[in-house]
Every structure is written in C-alpha cells, then in structure tokens.
VOVEXBA-859416 format. One record per atom (N, C-alpha, C): z, y, x. Coordinates in pm, whole numbers, plus 50000, padded with zeros to 5 digits. Example, Ala and Ser with C-alpha at 12.3 -4.5 7.8 and 13.67 -1.06 7.14 Angstrom:
// VOVEXBA-859416
507804943151319507804955051230507804967051320507084977551285507144989451367507875000351290
This chain:
// VOVEXBA-859416
937163078245289935823073745305934783086445304933973086245415932963096345405931583091045447930723096645380929083092145389928283102845481927783099045588926773107345658925373103645638924473114445619923123110245612922393112745723921503103845770920703105345889919173099745856918513097245980917153092645981917103078245996916613070145902916553055445938915453052646024915763046846157914643043246242914703027146284915743022146228915543007546258916343000346123915712992246064916382988045933917262975745962918222975245850919222964345837920692970745808921572962445780922872968045766923962961445865924652968245906925752964646007927092969845956928132959745979929682965445944930522962746061931292972146122932112967846215932792979946282933392977346389934242988446469933402996646553933613010146544932923019346615933243020146780932203021946845932503024547004931953038547033932663048747041932013061847056931743066247206930603069247242930263074447381930403090047373931223094047462931393108947466930463114347556929663124847560928773130047631929553134547767928903132947884929373136648016928463147448072929043157048117928143168648171927753164948316926683160048336926113157048478925343167148533925223177048468924413187948517924893200748539926263202348586926933215048606927503211148736926983214648856927633213148991927633226549051928693229949132928783242349180927903241649303927593253449344926513255049463927473253049587927023242049669927853237449783926833243149902927313252949982926533260650083926313251150218925253249350265924843240850380924393249950488924593245050619923863250950723922413246450738921823254150805920473249950842920203238850911921023233650981921043221651060921293210550960921733211850831922103201050743920973199850636920053209550632918883209150541918223195150533917823190450658917083177050668918013167150620919333165650644920093154950584920303155650441920323166850365920403168850227919043165350168917843168050217916663162850177916503147050197917043142450286917153127150301917953119950201919183127250177920023121050069919223121649932918723131349916917903132049788916683122849771916023121249883914843110749872915533097149874916563094749933917303079849920917683078149776918273089249705918693086449578917513084949478916283088549514915203087549440914653073149469914913067849584914333053449611915383044749531916653047949555917713038249475917523038549323917223050849258917053052949130915813042249078914793045349155913433038149136913823022649128914513017049205914873003949242915632998949107916593008949072917243004948933916533002548823915723013948803914863013848691913863000948693913202997748816912352985748811913172972548771914432973548816915282961548773915422959948631915802972748563916012973548423914742969448339913562973348407912332971448317912132956348342912332950048445912152935848459913092925548379914412930248340915282925248272914832926048115914382938448062914052942147942912782933947906911902932048006910802922947999911012909247939911862904848033912352890748010913162888047879913792899347816914522898247699913862900447576913062911747566912442914047441910982917847466910392914247572908792916047599908582927547699907452925047745906812933347855906262946647788905822946647672905512958547590906652968647579907972963147556908952972347538909372977947679909302970147771909742974347910908802983747962907582985647904906672996447969907133010447938908113011747837908693024747813909223029947927909543022848026910383030048159909183031048234907903030948230907093036448312907023050648314907533057648209907783072348185908773076248273909873068448286910853071848385910503070648524909593060648580909063060148707908123072148732907403075748622906613088448653907353100848687908503103148623909443114548649909883111548795910163101148827910733101848967909693102749086908413101449034907343103049117906573115849121907293124149026906573136648994906683147049127905723147749198905603155649318906123169749288905753175049188906083191149162907713189549134908343181549080909763181049060910373179749193909873170149269910413166749404910543179749507909223185649509908993197349581909743209249538909933210649412910893221849350912173219749405912833208749407914263204949462914383208349602913383202649675913313204349828913153221049839912633227149774912523241449797913653247749770914433245149674915793250149643916763247549748916833234449802917683231649910917263240050033916133242050050915793249050175915843264550157915573268850033915433284450007916973290149999917883282149916919033286949887920173280049982919673270950074920643262650164921853257850092921553249549975922623243849897922473229649893923583222049855923603207849835922423203449744921923190449760920833185749677921293182849530922613180849511923103179049373922853191849298923253203649363923013214949270921493219049268920823215049371919383218949362918643211649259919073198249249918513188549156918673193649009920043196348974920563199148853919883213048819919723222448926918973234848878917753234948819916973223548907915573220748850915543212848702916543204848705916643198248565916943206648440918033216548470918133226148364916813236148327915963236448411914773242948390913923235148297913793220948328913103212548235913623213048098915033209348098915633211547963915173221647878915383234147953914953245247856913653245547811912583244447911911313242747877911053232247750911453221147769911293211247659911843214647534913083220547541913833224447432912993234547340912263243647396911523254147339910063249947282909813237747312908543231647256908643228247100907833234147032907773233046873906973218946845907443207446891906903195446878908023185746896908153178146786909213164846764909113156646891907973150846907907603141647015908023146647146907533156147173907783162747319909243167147340909753171947220911213175847248912223162747266911773150647211912383138947221912403133247361911363137947445911153135147572912293139047678913133149847623914213154347692915223141847707915233132047617916263121047646915633112747764914513112747784914063104647906914363110548036914073124748033914283131448165915813132848181916603134648080918103133048098918483120448151917973110748105918523097148136918293094148290916903098948333916623096648467917563104048549917723118148503918513126848578920093122848597920663118448493922163112048507922073100948593921023092048595921173082048691921103085148834920173094348850919923100049012921313109149044921763115048957923273121148995924243112349031924153101348955925333090448988925033085149126923783083749163923393077949274923883087749403923493100349366923953109949472925573112349494926183109449381927573110649389928363097749409927663087349423928273072249440928813066249344928553070849228929043065249110928343052049075929033041149017928503030248993927913026848853928683033048758928583029548617926913032748579926363022448526924893026948486924633021248349925433014648297925093010248144926733008748063926473008447944927583006247848928062991847838929252989147886929732975547885930472972347746929902964847669930512961047538931172947847550932592949247545933332936147550933562928347422933202935947304933372929747178932122933847090932072929246975931102933746881931342948046836930442956846852930782971146832929512979146773929742988646694928762998646657928733009846747927963011046827927793022946913927453036646862928263045646874928003058946825927993069846937926793078546960926663086347072926003098447023926093109047100925293120547073923753118847083923453114047212922013109447241922073098347326921843084847267921713075347367920403073347437920703071247561919423071147648918783058247636917293058447678916643043547646917233033547740917623037847868918243026147967919443021447904920323031447853921593026847803921423017347686920303019247595920253011147480919712997447527918652997447626918202986047661919022976947742920172983747819920932974647892922002969547824922372973147683923402967747606923282953747583924492946347564924412932047528923902930947380922772927247358922322924347222923202916647138923832908147185924772898747111925952906647062926272917247114927582923847092927322938147028925992942647025925622955746980925192952446818926182957446744925812955946596924732965246533925002978146589924172990246528924433001746629923453011446601923393022846678923363036746577924283045446616924283058146531924333070146626923303077846636923373089646713923223103246647923853114646718923713126746645922253132046638921523128846739920183135746732919133125646749917923129246758916843116446775916043118846662914863109146667914053108446568913263094646570912273093046486911713078346499910753076046605910303088046689909543086046798910233083546933911403085646930912363083847050912363071747111912423069147217912333056447305913473047547262914693055947235915983047847182915503041647045914933048446965914433041446833913503029946845912493032646938911473020846948912283009147014913093009247120913773000847157914812993247067915353000646971916492994346868915602987046782914342990846745913372983646654913012972046712912732971446831912322960046915913322947546921914712952946942915722946046954916182939546802915662947546702916022944046557917342948946531917962959546594919372964346579919202976346457919992975246365919952986946276920252999946353919723009246316919953024646386919613036646283920583045746305920433057446212920683068846338919723078346320919783089646428919783102746338919943114646412919963127146341920973129646226922313122946267923403122446167924233136646187923883144246291924353158846296925923158346309926573153746413927943154046437928763140346406928053130946394928783118446378929823116346495929373119346614930503116946734931753125446703931743136646629932843145846608933693139946487933033131946395933893126546304934413111746305933573104746389933903088846423934643088046540935883080546534936593078146662936363061746684936453059346816936343044646852937553037046770937233025946714937853017946659937963020546503937233031946444937123033046314936063022846242936433017546139935283008246069934323017646005933013012346035931773018645998930743009345942930013014745840928973008545780927563014345818926683008745875925333015145904924513008545821923663016145743922413012345672921243017345732920493010345827919433015845894918323016545811918283010545688917143010545600917033023845530918233026945490918293039945414918663051845481919083050545608919473062145675921093065645657921923057645617923283059745563924243055045672925373064645687926443057545768927723062345702928523052745688929683053445598931013052445679931743061645693933083062245779934343056445689935013047545758936213043145688936123039545544935133029645512934903026245378935833019245316935973019345189937003011745111936542997545088937522989445035937282975845027936122971744936935842980144829934922979144744933442981644810933452992444888932082996044962931912984745044932842979845143932662968545248932102957545186932702953145064932142940044980930662943944938930562955144881929142959344840927942956144963928382963345074927382960945185927332949945251928472941645246928452928745296927562919245223927622922545090926672912545006925102916945028925012932445046923742935245076923062929845193924132928245289923532924345427923132909845423923892901645335923592888145312922392884845238922182896445131920752894045079919632897245154919952906145250918732910945351918622898645439919672892745502919342882945584918752869545531919182866545392918512856045328917062859245293916762872645258915342875645230914592875245364915142879545476914332878645599913992863645626914882856145616914692842045644913752837045567913712839845424912722835645340911282841045373911362853445406910082859945429909362855745557910292851545660909712846345779908962833445775909062827945651908382814845624906742819045606906682830745562905312834145517904552841945633905102841945747904432847745863903102843945910902772830045890901732825645945900642822345813901272825945694900192823645582899412835745551898362836145494897572847445454898032855345332897652868845336898162875945225897122875145116897262864345044896352857644946896992855344800896432860244700897072859544563897002844444528897802840444413897822828044376896442820744328895532829244289894272824244245893062828244347893592829444486892572829144591892042843044641892442853844594892062867944637892702870244752891972870944868892572874845001892362888345052893322894445087893302909045137893702907945294893482917845365893752919245499894952927845508896062923245576897352929145580897772932345728897432946645762897542952345871898892960545894898992965546021900072974246055899622986846114900622997946086900513010746130901393012046258900563015046376901503016546493901203031346558902193035646650901933046146718901773042046883902553031146907902703026747049902073013247073901793010847197901442998347227902742989247222903842994047252905162986347252905432979047109904762983247000904942980246871904142966846821903212963346916902312952246893903042939146862904072935646968904652922746945905562923546794905852933446739906212934446580905292931346491904042936046529902822933146441902722917746418902842909846537902532895746537903852889146465905112893746496906192885446462906462889146315905802898046255905972900646106904772896346030903692889646099902582884046031901472891845997901412902746084900012911746050898752906746084897682910346022896432904546056895642911546158896352925546183895682932946289896322948246269895602958346324896062971946308895372979946223895692984746115895092992846007895043007646063896103011546120896143025346176896893027346307896083031146394896513030646532896593047746566897513055046556897673068546574897833073046717896633077946763896373081446893896813094546951897343103046850897773118146897899163116246981899943104346938901373104647014901043102347157900203093047175899753090847335899453103847396898363110247319897763123247368898823134747411899973134747311901093143747322902123141947414902203129947479903183125547551903003132247705902663143647701902253152347830902113165747800902013173447903901943189047877900373192247920899683181447984898153185148007897323175447905895923175247928895133166947850894873154647932895063143347864894633129147940893183130147968892983122248069891503121048102891063107848026889653107048032888803097047982889613082048037889593081648162890323069448221891633064648160892463075248157893693072448132893793068347972892963073447872893003069647742892193055847740891173053847816890543040447818891483030147847892303031047958893303020548005894503018247880894773029347822895723028047716895223018247582893983022347551893273016947445892823002747478892403001747584892082986447629893192977647618894322981647674895632975047671895822970447519895732980147427895852975347289894972965547237893622968347270892512958847237892762944247285893182944847422893352931147470894592923347408895712932347388896802925547336896642921247203895722924647125895442920646984894622909246983894012905047083893332894147101892322890146993891352899946970890332899446890890672903446740891932904546696892262909946577891752925646550891552927946436890892941646415892082952846448891462964646510892312975146552891562988546518891952996646416891433006346364892053018646432891273026646507891883036746588891463048946519892463058746477892323070846431892073080646530890983087946520890753098946623891903110046599892063116546705893183127446709893423135346585894563135646530894993141346420895973152646461895563159046560896413171846611896253182446497897213190846503897333201746436898293200946318898533209846206899553208846123900853210546206901733200346206903013199346290902793194346412901553191746472901423184546593900473192746682900803199646774899923206446883900503202947027899413201747104899753202347241900233214547295901313215447384901753226347409900723234147520899843225547589898943230947680897883238647608897763237147477896733243747406897273257747357896483266947376896933280447321896453283447175897303278747083896823276546951897593287546865896863297246803897543307746718898413301646601899463308446568900273304446451899303305346319899633297146236898883298146112899893299345994899683305645875900333306645789900683293945710899443285445700899503272845633898733262445718899503258445823899033249745926898473234745862899133232445766898563219845709897183220045640896773231645608895583234845552894553241945648895023241945771894203249545874893443240645967893483244646098892673239246197893383227746260893073216146210893483203546232892703192446218893113180546283892373167846282890923168746305889923165246199888703166146236887923180946266888603189846190888343203246224888543207646364889633204146407889923207046554889043199946651888623188346609887923178646694886423186146708885873188446588884743194246579884383207346648885553214846668885493227046729885693224646886886733215846924886803212247053886113199147097884803201647090884023189147114884233182447260884693191747354885103186047483886143176947483887253180347395888253170547404888053157747313887093160847216886773149347110885943139247175885063143747271884183133747323884733125547436885863131747504886663124447592887233112347529887763114147409888463104547335887393094247292886403098847229885483088247181884973080047280884683085947393884153077647499885273067447547886383070347548887433062847586887523050347490887673055447347887553045747243886493034347255885073039847273884063031047281884113022447383884553026747506884613017447637885813007447599886673009947533887753001947497887182989447397886262993447316885772984147228885122973747270884652974647404884162963747484885112949847491886422953847479887562944747511888202939447389887612942347269888442937047144887622941647009888312940646915887682941346793888152956546738887522967546788887792979946768887102986146654887632993446562887073002446470887503017046488886623026146453887183040746465887143047646318887983057146291887973063946178888263078246208887823089646132887973102846145889063106746027890153114346066891183119645977890743131845904890973135845794890983147245710889533150745690888613140545645887213146245617887313153345488886573163645468886683171245349885093172945272884223169545372882833170745323881863164445404880603162645349879713154945419879233159445557879173174445582878703178345710879753174245815880883174045798881913171445894881723155045934881613148845841881253132645870879953131345945878893138345931877633136845991877753142046138878393153846143878703161046275879513151046368880493144346312881273135346402880383124246447879603119046341878783105846386877763110146500877233122346487876273126346587876853127246737878073132746737878823133846856879003119346916879433109746821879713097046847878493091546916877293091946848876093087246894875703091647037876023106447032875813110847193876623105847285877923100547253878833093347350878123080647386877763073947284876933060647302875773061647398875133072247375873913073747465874353075747612875393084747618875843086647775876183074547828877123065947756877613055847813876633045247848875413042847759874463034147795873673040047909873393051647946872733056748070873613053748169874903055448166875793054148275876133038648310875693028948221875793014648245877303009448209877953017148121879353015048105879303007147946880002996247960879902988347836880822993747702880212989447599880792995747470880112986147353880912984547257880602975647145879542984747049878202982247058877232991546981877362987946826878022977846777878272976046640879702979446587880392985946681881722990846625881532998946511882492993246395882603001546266883033015046268882573021846202883093037746184883333038946029884723046646034885093049145892885613062745873885863066445751886463078045732887853077645644888753086645665890033086245613889863095245478890203089845391890273098445256891533102645241891803115645261893233120745249893143135845181892013137545168891743151645079891133149044941891473154444824890773152144714889303155944690888903163544784887373167244780886703154044830887333148144936886683136644981886633125144889887723123744819887753113844709886853115644606886653126844562885663130844458884253128144497884023130144640882553127544679882373116144746883353105944736883313093344822882013085344785881453086144671880183081744650878993085844760879143098244794878253104644880878573100045025879853101145068880413097445206880123082945219880253073445127880173061445151878793056045231877773064245226876473061245292876523063345424877333071145474877673075545611878643066145703879253057745633880403050345696880283034645677881163027945750881233014045720882453009245640883273018345627884503016045555885213030345522886083029145424887123039745389888613035345430889403044045463890873042645460891473053445407892303050445284892893061145219894163064345283894373074145327895653081745366896463087445265897353079845201897933084745077899083094945106899533095845219900593105345244900023119545217898903122245282898253135345276897583136245121896983126645081896233125144966897183130444850898483124844864899513129944756899803145044750900023148444884900503160744923899413172144869898163169144909897153178744867896833178744728896793165744660896333163944517897473171144437898673170444460899763174044376900583187344412899903193944530900293206644592901683205344615902343195044680903753192744726903843190844859904533198544924905053197045066906063185745062905463173545143906163160745138907583161545209907683173045288909053173145352909983184845302909563191045201910373200845109911243194745043912563193445066913553186644977913653193944847913323208244829913573212344699912613208844588911293204044642910373198844546909933184944581910883177944638910683162944666910503154744535911143158344436910993152044302909323152844260908713160644310907263161944269906373153044332906853148344447906083138644525906083125944469904993122044382904803111044308903723100644347903893091144422902893081744453902183077044341902963075044229902483067644111901793077844001901773089144049901153100743958899973094343896899513097043777898193089943730896923096143800897063109043864896113116243930895763108244064896693104344128896733097844248896013083044219896243075544118895893063544111894293064544068893953074943986892553076443951891723080644074892263087644157891463090644299891353078144370892283069044372892353058444452891263047744390891313047344282890343039444198888703044844219888573056444213887333062044237886803060244371887733059844488887223057344602886823043144629887723034544586887493019644569886153016344520885863022044402884683018344329883533023844388883673036444463882543041444535882143033344655883263029444729883073020644855882353008044806882763000844710882392987344676880842988744610880672998644554879203002644507878323001144606878673007544727877923007144850878062995744956878882985344893879212973344980879982977945107880952989145082881822992345191883312988445147884062982445253885392979045227886282990145224887472989945148888253002445149889762996445172890343003845265891783001845296892743012145266893883010045266895073020045234896003019445351896273030645423897083030745534898473041145501898593045445384899703053345359901083046345331902163054045317903263048645315903663043145170902913047445058902893042244936902743027544925901923022045018901593007345022902582998745070903663005345116904772997545167905732994745057905452998444941906272995944815905662983244777906482972344765905792959544700905292960344564905902968144488905352971644341904132978644341903972987844440902862997244426901762989044510901992980144594901172970344675900292962644583901142958044475900362947944376899652958244283899922970144271899062978244188897822980844256897792984144396896842986944489895792974744479896522962744489895752949644475894832949944355895472953444244894672953144118893642964444125893772975644175892772985944205891712981244278891672969744343890682963944431890662968244559891622972744626891952975844777891742961644862890982961944984890672952045043891612951445162892242961445209893222959245322894242970345289895572965545321896732973945317897412972945462897632986745506898252987645645899612995345617900632990445664901942995145664902772993845789903962998345793904792996445916905112981345923905072976046057905152963246070906402957346001907452962945991908762957445917908462954845784907682962745741907502960745585906482950645540905632944845632904512934545607905122922345539906162916845564906702904645502906752907145346907272919045311907712922445172906262923645081905372930245148904052932845102903462920445080903502911945172902632896945174903332889645064904642888745035905522884444948904852889144790904722900744795904172905444654902872899844622902072901344726900652898144704900402882644658901362874644726901192859844715901922856144591902702865144523903272860844398902582864544284901352869144285900782871344151899252868344152898862866544051897312862444033896412876044044895422874044102894522887444105894002893243969893712882743891893302887943755894462894743685895712890543716896932896643648897152911243712896762910943851897112923443911896202932443852894842929343829893882938343771894262945043635894842935343554895402939043430896452948343452897512944843528898442954743556898032968843605896982970543694896522983343710895822989243606895112981743521894402987643396895582992643306896502986243284897532990143197898303003243243898503002243377899183014043446898463027643423897403026743436896233037443418896373044943287896843036943184897053040943060898123051043011899273049943103900383059143099900093071443128900913082243089900703095443112901463103243223902543096543268903293101743373903633090343497903913096343613904283089043729905413079743703906503084843630907833075943611907513065343506906573067443420906283056343329905753045843405904713046943501904103038543571904973032243677905943038243721906843033443798907843024643743908163026743626909133015943550908233004843537907173006043480906282993643412905762984843550905402990843678905192981643792906452975743842907492982243841908682975543892909262965843792908902965043662909202954843577908282943243601906852945043621905962934943660906392928143792906852936243881907252930044018908402920843996909412925543922910562919143891910142905643814909092904543733908702892943683908222882843759907222887143864906682877443944907392874544068908212884944126908942884044261910272890044234911082885644169912442891944133913292893444272913112886844369913902888844497913452901844566912372907644537911732919644601912302931244527913012930544434913422941544349914932944744377915272956944442916452961844475917312965444348918382960944343919472965144214919542979244205
C-alpha cells in the first residue's frame, strides 16, 4: 500500500480499478520536404484540418452544454479562439512556405514554441493554459494524420489516471463510468479541474508521478476532499474509505434538503450565505448548493487568461454575463488583485524581494489608473444588468480608499456624459485583509457601504506567516485570539456606522468557525460553492444568542488551539454530523 499526496480540486471519495492513460508524443514529426508545387496543397490540408477540428470542438461544446450546462461548455470557447488565432495560422503557413516542409512538421514546430513560451511564464493560471493548447494541438494533428480516436472510451467503471488530462478528454468521458480522476500535473484553476467539479467527480491533481506508480487494473482510492490517492490499499483501508464514502453520500443527501432554505439560526437571525467564484462556469454550482449570491467574484483570473490587456468591452461582456446569470442576486466584484504571485506577462514588473508586501492589488491599480479605469467602467456598465457591488482589495489606509472612490466617481461621470447605463446606487466596499485596515475600520467605515474581511491575507499579515510555507504551516491559525479580536473590531466598527460586514476567506468554510463568526456578528459568509451546505447546516443548528455566548467564551481563551477544541466541541453538541472523526 502506498499513499500519494496531491492537490484536491474536486471533493468526494472513490474506490475502484485504475485506467492509466499514457502520454503520446504528438509533437515530434520529422521534416518532410515538399516541392514548391505542393505548397498550396499542404496549406489546404492544414486549413481543412482547422475546419474539421473546429467542427469537432463545436460538437463537444454542444454535447457538454446538454449534459452539464452551457456555462461549463463555454470553456471550449478558448479552444475555438486558438483555432482562429491568425498569428498561429500565419506562422504555420510561413514555415510551410519558407522551409518547404509538410504541414504536420510546420504545425508542431510552432506548437513547440508556444509550449516553451508558456512553460517559462511565472504564473500558475497561464501555465495551466498549456493544457488547452496541447489539447487542441493533438486533435488537429490527429485530423492531419487521419486518426479517429478523439476521446477516452470507458467500458467499465474506472478511475482515470493520466499525466495531464485535457479538457475535451475529461468532458467527453462517460460520467456514469468515470469514478474519479488522478493527474500528475495541474492545479485548481485548470479547465480539467473546473469540469470535474461541474461533473461532481472526485479529482486529485499534482500527484507528481502517479502514472509511473499506478498500473491499469490496480485498486486505487481517491479522496478528492483531502488530496489523497492510495495505491493498492489493504482491506482495512478499503473498509475505512468505503464507510467514509457512505457518510459523505448520506451527508450530501441530507444537506441537499437545505438547498432552498435560508441560512437562518433557530431563533430567527438570518445571514447571507454566498459563494466565492473565479469563473462564470461556477455559477450553476452556486445555485445547486443553495447560495444566496456571489460574495467574492475574483476578476484577475479573467484578466490573466491572456498575454495582453482585456478591453473595456471584453470585460463588460464577461461581467454582464455573470450579472444576468445571477438573476438579481448580489454579486460582489473584487477589483484587480494583481501582484504578489499574480502578474500579467504583458506587464514589465520588476522582481520584488517581498512581493506579497509590495506593488499589488489596490496599490497597483492606483499607480496604473489606466488599467483600473478600464475595469471600473466595465463593472459599472455591467451593474445596469444585475445587482452588482464592487470592493477594493488590500486597503491599508484612508487615502487609498478615498483615491479609489474618486476614480470610481470619475468613471461614473464619464459614462453619464457618454450616455452609457450604470447603477448609480451600486454599493462600494473595502476588503479588510491588512491589520492596519482592521485597526482603523472605524475611520474607513465612513467611506464605504460595506466591509468584506479577507481572512486568508489577514491571518498571513497579522501572524507574519507565509500561508504556503510548509515549514511554518503550524503557525497559520485562523482561531488565533488576535485574528478573532481583529474580526470583532471590524464588525463592531461597521455596525456602529450601520454598514454590513461579510467574511470571504477560507476560514469561514469551517462549520465550527462559521458558527463562531456568526456569534461575532458577521452579516454575510462567502465560501466555495461546495462548502455552502455544511456552513448552512451549522448556522441552522444553533441559536444566535447561543452563538454569541460561544464567541464570547472563545475570546477568553489564550491560544488558538484552545479555541479550536472549544468550538469543535460546541459544533459536535449542536450538529454532530458535521464533525469529522
């Protein structure tokens, strides 16, 4: 028995036989010399393959739209854009003409350039787009070579193990026979991960060598909730995970019954329960898991899905699509949180010794007002089509907040003069994720309509802990007394000025901590869509007055560990089925 650790990207447990997909090298073709007379024929072959491949992708998109929703099928728009990229097409034709070689070699030569360029980009999201390019490239090569295989045919229930499963391969698998997915590479923002979540198939990626250790037919356990893959488990482990799978299924069935019920305590205190999303494709999951709206719409991922800067109209169309899909439910749009570990390759940004303390988020936007205004105008225009709110990330002082609001008002005036519609009453908020902002929240509250506490960074900055550094991970404590006191201060400041306060960090996804946040007076909790049912169950299991007492008692403890033990005991008392053994 061997245990592999990876990145959990789609929750759930699956046990079954492995089906290992071994990588095929479609991008190594010998140069086939052609005559001048054959150049036109080779170009025609290439163009016909483009047409054929486009037709296939359109067919896949139509099938996926019927099976798991139009939003998920929109992922394949990126594939169509690659096929219509005039630079790529002209580059291939130039190689055919210039080197007098067959179109297979010309195309794969250009593809290798793309792979090399993307592999060197120091950005996870953009690097993961290699999968999209490779996917469309393999399909086009098959069409050039007359190969017919275009998807994985599962004849039995199987756990698919691959080095890098392409989006189209994932989407075209028989959902009824696909138990789970394990991949050597990838991350939570890959299209394969998004589709597996849409299909609600357990998935673990980034296992670093699973395809070398697992053979087809091996028994495998996949825990997509915790990012664990167990190869050739013993009888006791199979029994343990079988029981865990049953518990998860029973819990999901029970929690599904809460989908249309409000996040309301037993004594009538109701809060908003919203979802954090990055992509429009995740909106069906918000609805299916009972979300009231979107509490954090991360816009930088849309912005980064390219090597140039998106125009106002492009952003407007994307935001409008989200606004209309949410049908009047609240959508809180976070303005660009570029910087730190997220920078566009098109921007020449100098390396910083401490990027998370450097030129990022609102600091970047207030320096690059040209980029900031384009986004604000797009958000304002989209606000005319739904219940949009906007919030600024990484506010650390009053001047930043005032400057951002001045730029927002300038955009409003410009749109008004141009006769373009927007919601003049759109709410404006500040993210509280820096201790200085929490400490002066009483001052900041006068300039905004709401606060949203970003606990991921608040914990990181308050405790001086790099949250991705495994050597000091034990110091990253969401229940640290200092964090709870900062949250309490922000809530009290907001309420004193009659402003509502939300929490959109990962700590809110813990049912025990959600109950604690409720007791601290939080008005909105926003978490990943899949976590919504558990948080709702937690809130509906307790009286608000009791939650306030729990929060009061928790703040009397001296350590985060003491608080953690205490709130887990309280959760077990009111909702024992939410506490993992």
